[in-house]
C-alpha positions in Angstrom: 2.4 -32.8 15.3 3.0 -30.4 18.2 2.7 -26.7 17.8 6.5 -26.4 18.0 7.1 -28.6 14.9 7.2 -27.0 11.5 6.0 -28.7 8.4 7.7 -27.9 5.1 5.2 -27.5 2.2 5.7 -30.2 -0.4 6.4 -27.6 -3.2 9.4 -26.3 -1.2 10.6 -29.7 -0.2 10.8 -30.7 -3.9 12.8 -27.7 -5.0 16.2 -28.4 -6.5 18.9 -27.2 -4.1 21.5 -27.0 -6.9 21.1 -24.5 -9.7 23.0 -24.5 -13.0 24.1 -21.1 -14.1 25.1 -20.1 -17.6 27.6 -17.2 -17.6 28.2 -15.1 -20.6 29.8 -11.7 -21.2 31.2 -9.4 -23.9 28.6 -10.4 -26.5 29.0 -7.1 -28.4 26.1 -8.1 -30.7 25.6 -6.5 -33.3 28.7 -4.3 -33.1 31.5 -7.0 -33.1 29.5 -10.1 -33.9 26.3 -10.6 -36.0 24.7 -12.9 -33.5 25.2 -15.0 -30.4 27.2 -18.1 -31.4 25.1 -21.2 -31.8 27.3 -23.1 -29.4 26.1 -20.8 -26.6 22.5 -22.1 -27.1 23.7 -25.7 -27.0 25.7 -25.2 -23.8 23.0 -23.2 -22.1 20.2 -25.7 -23.1 19.5 -26.9 -19.5 20.6 -24.1 -17.3 18.3 -22.7 -14.6 19.3 -19.1 -15.2 21.8 -17.1 -17.2 24.0 -14.2 -16.0 25.2 -11.7 -18.6 28.3 -10.3 -16.9 28.9 -7.2 -19.0 29.5 -5.4 -22.3 26.0 -5.9 -23.4 25.4 -3.7 -26.5 21.9 -4.6 -27.4 19.0 -5.8 -25.2 18.0 -8.1 -28.1 20.7 -10.4 -26.7 18.7 -10.7 -23.5 15.6 -11.4 -25.4 17.3 -14.3 -27.3 18.8 -15.8 -24.1 15.5 -15.6 -22.3 14.2 -18.2 -24.7 16.4 -20.6 -22.8 16.2 -19.4 -19.1 15.7 -16.3 -17.1 18.5 -13.8 -17.6 20.2 -11.5 -15.0 22.7 -8.9 -15.8 23.2 -6.4 -18.5 26.1 -4.0 -18.2 27.1 -1.7 -21.0 30.7 -1.1 -20.0 31.5 -1.2 -16.2 28.3 -0.1 -14.7 24.8 -1.4 -14.7 22.5 -0.5 -17.6 19.2 0.8 -16.3 17.1 -1.1 -19.0 18.6 -4.4 -18.0 16.7 -6.9 -15.9 19.0 -6.8 -13.0 22.7 -6.2 -12.3 24.0 -9.1 -10.3 27.4 -8.8 -8.5 28.8 -12.0 -7.2 31.6 -12.1 -4.7 33.2 -15.5 -4.2 
């Protein structure tokens, strides 16, 4: 191998290029609902990460979802909540 060639480490070469995202919002737990619906856990079972897109009332929701995958997001109404993991804004 010449000095101009680059070798990709095996760990990077084996990374999955496609990620599956679970998107949820308006959970309103425990104000409007007692808990996250069970179907959410079934649907999100194999996601790579979860984005909570807003109207997060309790950070306990983040704790529950993190049992499945890393969670990004956490907006109370329309702005980012400081205690949340990260406010992620996606522009498509």
